[in-house]
N, C-alpha and C positions, 0 to 999 in steps of 0.2 A: 698583308698588303699584296694585292694582285699584281702580276707582272705587266709591264707596259707592252701593249700590242706593237708589233713591228711596224715601222714607218715605211710607206711606199712613195714612189715618185707621184706627183700630181698626174691626173688623167689627160692633161693637155700636152701639146708638143712644147719642148723648151725652145727659147729663143736662141740659146747658145749652149753648146756642150764641148768640154775640153778635158784634157788630162794634164795636170801639172807635172813638170819634169824637175830633175835635180837642180837646175839653174834657178828655179822658182822658189827654192826652199833654203832654210838655214842648214847648218851641219847636222842637226838632229832629224832632218827630214820633214819638219813642219813648214808648210807653205807660208810665205810672207803675206801678212795682212794686206799690203799694198797690191800684191798680185790679185788677191780676191776682190779688193775694191775696184781694180781696173776691169775685171771680168763683169762685175755687177754693173758698173757704169756702161760698159759696152752693151750688155743685155738690155738694160733700161733704155739706152739710146736707140737700139733697134726698134723696140716697141714704139717709142716716142716719134721716131722718124717716119714710121709707117703711118701714124696718125697725122703727122705734120705734112706728109707727102713731100719730104725733102729734108734738108739740113736742119739739125738741132744742135744746141750747145747745152752743156750741164751748167746750171746756174745755182743750184743749192742741193745739199744733201741734208734732208731734214732729220733723218735718223739712220743709223747704221749699227747693227748689233752682230757681233761674232758669237755664235751660239756653241759651236764645236770647232775643233781644229780640222784643217784639211791637210792630207798627207800626199807626198809624191806617189803617183800611181792611182789615186782616187779618180773616178769619173765624176766631174763636177757638171751639174746641169743647172742652168739659169732660167728661171721662169719670171715673166713680167706681165703685169696687168695695169691698165690705166685706172687710176683712182678718180681723177677729175681733170678737167681742162679749163683754161681761162681763154682770154682773147689771143694770147700768144704762147701760153705755157701748157705743158703736159706734165702732170704729177703721176709718177709710176711707182707702184709697189713691186719690189724685186725680191725674190727668194732664191737662195742657192742651196742645192742638195748635193751630197756626196754619196756615191756608191763606193763603199770601201773596197779597195784592192785586196784580192786574196780572201775575201769573206764570202760567205754563201748568201749574197744578195743583201747584205746589211746596208740600209740607207739612213742617213742622218741629215737633218736640216742644219746647215752650217752658218747661214747668214740671212738676215732680213734687213731690208733698207727701203727708204722712201726717198726718191730722187726727183728733182724738178728740172725739166728741160725747157728751153725756149726755142721756138721755131725761128730760124734766121734765113735771110736771103743771101744772095751771092755777095752782097756787101757786108755780110756777117752782122747785120743789124736786125733787131727783132722784126718779125712780120706776123700778120694775123694767121691763125690756123685756117685751112680751107674748110668749107662746109662738108659735113659728112654725107657720103652717099646714102640714100635711103635704105639700101640693102645691107649695110654693115654696121649695126649698132655695137658690135663687139669691140670695134676700134675705139669707142669712147663711152665708158661706163657712166659718166656723169657730165655729159657735155654742158659746158657753161653753167654748171651747178654751183661753182665757187668763184670768188673773185680771182683775178689773175695774180697769183702769188709771186710770179717771177718778174712782173712788170717793174716793181721797185728796184729789184736787184739788177735788172737789165739796164734801167735808166741810170743807176748809180755808177755803172762801169761800161759806158757805151763802147762797143767795138771789142771789148775784152770779155768774152763769154765762154771761157773754158778752153 
């Protein structure tokens, strides 16, 4: 069996990068899953808010997989890309990588998630996404390619979007 090639960080800029501290971990030094989930949600929301040109709220977590543990002192990088948009929603693929503290550049993919956000107005109710500027297709990989997955969730709980 051949050795697994070393993993590297993606060639794009992360939307978020941070280092977990002892308060973010249990007494064994393993970072709490909830802390990782919060960072993934923040990173996904940054990407979604850029596309929505304003406020967004988390309405669904379609998948969330913890692949490897995160330890105190790891440098955690969050990468996010838009999978699809609806009338008011933005579905974001989020990946988290850890550069191990004290290692010689070891990188591991620690988390994968798919999160749905809905654009909201000042009244915190769903609002349509603005049209894309012609020059920035990177903000919307599949504009209007899928039905609005968040619409039903948003209508089921008006005013309570995360």
